[in-house]
C-alpha positions as CSV (number, residue, x, y, z in Angstrom):
1,X,62.9,105.0,54.3
2,X,63.4,101.7,56.0
3,X,66.4,100.9,58.2
4,X,66.8,97.5,56.6
5,X,68.3,96.9,53.2
6,X,66.2,95.0,50.7
7,X,67.4,91.5,50.0
8,X,65.8,91.7,46.6
9,X,68.5,91.6,43.9
10,X,71.1,89.9,46.0
11,X,72.5,86.7,44.7
12,X,73.2,83.9,47.2
13,X,76.8,83.0,47.7
14,X,77.8,79.9,45.7
15,X,78.1,76.7,47.7
16,X,81.6,75.3,48.2
17,X,82.4,72.4,45.9
18,X,81.7,69.0,47.3
19,X,84.7,66.8,48.1
20,X,84.6,63.5,46.3
21,X,84.9,60.3,48.3
22,X,87.8,57.9,47.7
23,X,85.7,55.5,45.7
24,X,84.5,58.2,43.3
25,X,88.0,59.5,42.8
26,X,89.3,56.0,42.0
27,X,86.4,55.4,39.6
28,X,87.2,58.6,37.8
29,X,90.9,57.5,37.6
30,X,89.9,54.0,36.4
31,X,87.8,55.5,33.6
32,X,90.5,58.0,32.6
33,X,93.0,55.1,32.4
34,X,90.5,52.9,30.5
35,X,91.1,50.1,33.1
36,X,87.6,48.7,32.2
37,X,89.2,47.4,29.0
38,X,91.5,45.0,31.0
39,X,89.5,44.7,34.2
40,X,87.7,41.5,33.4
41,X,84.4,42.4,35.2
42,X,81.5,41.9,32.9
43,X,79.7,44.9,34.4
44,X,82.6,47.2,33.5
45,X,82.7,45.9,29.9
46,X,78.9,46.4,29.5
47,X,79.0,49.9,30.9
48,X,82.2,50.8,29.1
49,X,83.5,52.3,32.3
50,X,84.3,51.3,35.9
51,X,81.2,49.7,37.4
52,X,82.7,47.3,40.0
53,X,84.9,47.7,43.1
54,X,86.8,50.9,41.9
55,X,89.3,50.9,44.8
56,X,90.3,47.2,44.4
57,X,90.6,47.6,40.6
58,X,92.7,50.8,40.9
59,X,95.0,49.2,43.5
60,X,95.5,46.1,41.3
61,X,96.1,48.0,38.0
62,X,97.9,51.2,39.1
63,X,101.3,49.4,39.9
64,X,101.4,47.9,36.4
65,X,100.4,51.0,34.5
66,X,103.2,52.5,32.4
67,X,104.8,55.6,33.9
68,X,104.0,57.7,30.8
69,X,100.3,57.2,31.5
70,X,100.7,58.1,35.1
71,X,102.6,61.3,34.2
72,X,99.9,62.2,31.6
73,X,97.1,61.7,34.2
74,X,98.8,63.8,36.9
75,X,99.5,66.6,34.4
76,X,95.9,66.6,33.3
77,X,94.7,66.8,36.9
78,X,97.1,69.7,37.5
79,X,95.9,71.5,34.4
80,X,92.3,71.1,35.4
81,X,93.1,72.3,38.9
82,X,94.6,75.5,37.4
83,X,91.3,76.2,35.7
84,X,91.9,74.8,32.2
85,X,88.6,73.6,30.6
86,X,89.5,72.9,27.0
87,X,90.1,69.2,26.5
88,X,92.5,69.8,23.6
89,X,94.6,72.2,25.7
90,X,94.6,69.9,28.7
91,X,95.9,67.1,26.3
92,X,98.6,69.4,24.9
93,X,99.7,70.4,28.4
94,X,99.8,66.7,29.5
95,X,101.7,65.6,26.4
96,X,104.3,68.3,27.0
97,X,104.8,67.1,30.5
98,X,105.2,63.5,29.3
99,X,107.9,64.7,26.9
100,X,109.6,66.8,29.6
101,X,109.6,63.8,32.0
102,X,111.0,61.3,29.4
103,X,114.1,60.4,31.5
104,X,112.0,59.8,34.6
105,X,109.5,57.7,32.7
106,X,112.3,55.5,31.2
107,X,113.8,55.0,34.7
108,X,110.5,54.1,36.3
109,X,109.5,51.7,33.5
110,X,112.9,50.0,33.8
111,X,112.3,49.6,37.6
112,X,108.9,48.2,36.9
113,X,110.3,45.7,34.3
114,X,112.9,44.5,36.7
115,X,110.3,44.0,39.4
116,X,108.1,42.0,37.1
117,X,111.1,39.8,36.0
118,X,112.1,39.2,39.6
119,X,108.6,38.2,40.5
120,X,108.4,35.9,37.5
121,X,111.7,34.3,38.4
122,X,110.6,33.8,42.0
123,X,107.3,32.2,40.9
124,X,109.2,30.0,38.4
125,X,111.6,28.8,41.1
126,X,108.8,28.2,43.6
127,X,106.9,26.1,41.0
128,X,110.0,24.1,40.1
129,X,111.0,23.3,43.7
130,X,108.0,23.1,45.9
131,X,109.6,20.4,48.2
132,X,112.5,22.8,49.1
133,X,110.0,25.4,50.4
134,X,108.3,22.8,52.6
135,X,105.2,22.7,50.5
136,X,103.8,19.3,49.3
137,X,104.1,18.7,45.6
138,X,101.0,19.8,43.8
139,X,98.7,17.0,42.5
140,X,98.4,16.8,38.7
141,X,96.2,19.6,37.4
142,X,96.3,21.6,40.6
143,X,99.1,23.9,39.7
144,X,97.9,27.4,40.3
145,X,99.2,30.4,38.4
146,X,99.3,33.8,40.1
147,X,99.1,36.8,38.0
148,X,100.2,40.3,38.8
149,X,97.7,41.8,36.4
150,X,97.9,43.0,32.8
151,X,100.2,45.8,31.8
152,X,98.0,48.6,30.6
153,X,99.0,50.1,27.3
154,X,96.1,52.4,26.4
155,X,96.2,56.2,26.4
């Protein structure tokens, strides 16, 4: 009998899961949130998913995403992290978390609405009185409108 054990029949140890880079994580989040519907990039609309600069798109749209969608997303990630694989069960878990966090969601949405109103008021005041800010008055047709981005309402 040999001193060495046979390697025949042994299964190799599974490789550790790969960590996703930041861009890939943002692209997954963008697709989950359906940001491609409001993104404006033609490539995203054609692909029906995030196909552009995922990080820039995420950073532009995440602040204007309703808090209920953010809570749903986070709860889904937590359920997947705990090993849940059924899409229906993940959805039920996430919906239950949204219902549980209704008070927080209302508070966060109110803060978001106030911030948008303050920004709109500041932009309106700046547009009405450019001389007071030291800026020269805009020539006709040169008034530029700045947008904070669309409010996402898909889930």
